[in-house]
N, C-alpha and C positions, 0 to 999 in steps of 0.2 A: 556461508563459507565455514567449513569446507565443503567441496563439491565431491559427488561420487566419482570414484575413480581418478582423481586429479592429483598429480604429483607436483604442482608448481610450488614456489617457495612459499606463497601464503598458505595454501591448503597443506602442505606438508608441516608447517609450523603449527597449524591449528590443530590438526590431528595429533600432534606430539605435546600439545599444551604449552607451546611457548609463546602463542598468543591467543587472544580469546576467540571461540568459535562465535560466528554472527547467525542469528536466525533470520529467515525470511521476513520481509517487512510486512506488517500489518498494525493497525491502530485500533484502540477502543475508544469508544465515546460514552461518557458516564455522567449521569447525574445523580451524584451521591445522596442529595436530600430525598430524592424519589426512589432510591435504591435500585436504579434501573441502568443497564449497560447494553451496548451494541457493539459488535465488532465489524471493521471493514476488512474483508478479506478472510477467507479460511485457507491458511497456508499449509505446507507440509509440517510445519511446527506448531499446528493448532493445539495439541494436547499441552505442550508447555506453555504456549501463550494464554490459554484459558486459565491455566493454574496460575500464571503470573498475574492475570486479572484479578482472580479471586483472592489472591495474597494482598493486593493493593486496595481493592474493594470488596471485603468479604461479604458486606451486605448486599451488594448490587447483584440483581438477577440478570442473566443473559436474556434480553428480550428479542434478539434477532441479530442476523447478519446481512451485510451488504457486501456485494462482489462488484470488483472494478471490471473484471473481464474473465475470459476462459483461457488463460495461459497458466501452466502447471503450478507456478507458485502462488496463485491467488484463489483457486477453487478446490484444489485436490484435498484439503483438509476437512472437506465436508464428509469424507468417508468416515470419520470419526463418530459422526452423528447417527450412524446406522446401528442395526440390532446387534452387530458384533461388538460394538463398543458402548457409546453413551444411551443408544436407544432413545433419542431425543422424542418429543412428543409436539408435533405441530409447530415447530420453530420457524418462524418467518425468515425468509430468504429473499432479499430483494436485489433484482439486477435488470439489466436491458432485456426486452423481449427476445431477442437473438440469443443472448446468454441463457436464459430461462429455457428456451427451446432445445439448445445443446443438452441441458442437464436433463430435460424430459425425454429426449430420444435416445440417450446413451446410458448404459449401465457402466458402473453401479450406481451412478446418480439417479437414474430412473427409480430404483428400488427405494431411494429414500422417499421419493413422492408417493410411490404406490402403497408404501407402508405407513405413511403419515408421519415420518419423522420430520419432515420439512413441509412448508407450505410456501410455494412460489409466489412471489408478488412483483409485478412488472413495475418498474421505475421509468419514468419519462425525464429526459433531460431538461432542466430548466424549472421542473415542477418540485418546488421545495416540500418537504415532510416535516410537520411539527412533531418531534419525538416527546418532549414534554413542554411544559409552559416555558422552560428556560432553554430549550434546545432545538434548533432546527438543523436539518440537513438538505442539501440541494445537490441532486446529480448533475454532473456537467460532461458534456461529450467532448471527448478529446480524440485526436487521430492516433492509431496504433494499429498494429498487424491484426488483421481481422480474419484469421483462418477459421476460427470457431465462433467468435462473436465480436461485436463492437465493444468500445471501452469508454468506462466512466472515470472521472476523478470526482471529488466530493469537496463541497464548500460547507464547513460546519460553523454555525453561529451560536454563541451564547448571549446572556445579558449585556456583556461589556466588551467582548473581542471575538474574533473570527479566525479560522484556520482554514487554509486550502491545503488539500491532500490529493497529490497526483504522482503516484509511483511510476506510471508508464506513459509514456508519449513517444511519438516517432521524431518529429521535429517541431520546435516551438513555432517555426515559420508556416507550417502547414495548418496551424489552428486559426481557424476563422475568427474567433473570439479577440484575437489580439492579445498576445500573451502578457507582454508588458502592462498594459493598461488594466488587464483582468487581474493579475497578481496584485497589483496595486491596490485593489479593493479590500485586500485582507490584511490583518495584523501580522499574521505568521503564514508561511507557505512552507510545505514540506513536499519536496519534489524529486523527480527522477534524477538520480545521480549514479546511474548503472556504470558508466564508464567515465573516467577521468579525463581522457583526451583521446583522439582518433589513433594515437601512436600504440594504445594499449591492446588493440586486436589487429595487428598487421596481417595475420595469416587468415582472416576470416573477410568475407564479403560484407562491406558496411551495409548494403542494401538489404541484407538478411536480418540485421540487428540495428535498426536506424534509431537508437536512443540518442537524445541530445548530449554531448559531451559536457561535463561540468565546466570545462574552460568556456565553451560557448554560452552556456546559461549565465556564468559570471558575467560575461561580456555583455549579455542582453539585459541583464536586471540590475547592474550596477547603478547606485543612486536611489533606488526605490527605499522608502521607508518600512516596507514589509520585511520583517525578519526571516530571511531566507536560509532553510536547512535542506541538506540533501540526504537521501536514504535510498534503499534499493540497490545498494552496492554491489557490483559483481566481485566474485572473489579475487579477480585480477586488480582491483581499484586500489591505489595506494592510499586513498583516504580511510582505509581500514585502520592504518597505523598511525602513530605520531610521527608523520613523515613531513619532509619539506613541502610537499603539495598541500598537505593539511595546515601546517604553519602559514604558508601563503594564502590559503583560502581564508583563514581567519583574519589575517591582516587586511583583507579586502571587504571585511564585514560579513562574511558568510561562514557557515559550520555545517558539521554532519550531525544528524539526529543521533542520540545515544539511546541504547536499548534501555526502555523503561522511562525515558524523559516524559514529562507531562507538561501540557499547556492548560493553565486557568482560563476559561472563556467568560 
């Protein structure tokens, strides 16, 4: 937020500096003792997010990227790895086979592969990867619009705690894993909060954008011991502001992920 060409109340206020702008959702996974970092998703805000990571962990080397899927908010930042910008050398990019095939077959992403800026590494859902002695990441298949690729969420585990990162999903009820039981396995879950409620997009066909409303997620996950926080908020979402909706969310034990928020694992 703000979005291109939008003059809604939130976007206008953000353009004019009356409320903070909000970057596209992404997270970094860091092992500071081994000076190693990975980013999940390469968003349109990749330059600023990489800078932010380096400011927070100046000694940590970026060792790779993981992509959730091939929608514009999650992979288009890869363009900054090319010879017109960073000219990265052999940076690993992990994603599903369908997502990697999309990158391999379409420019400008195919040029990153041809010039060796990135090395594509297929991920298999359920096959955990050991990043360091203290960090493990597990790709998790979730249902989401598959125009160009299927979609992953990620479970991240450290020596003491765990976090589930799921910025996009269609409907929790469509997920064969059983959403409530699955989220209950993690200490923290950062999940899809695109829309607060169905009333937020009356002019659009909900079948085109089937994200679970925050109100439905709250109903489904109340009572879990997992600390659940919402992210990936659409520009229309009232949770961007200190609104009655956010106050009510907190009263029920939920919250919104803050930019720069960290979780110790």
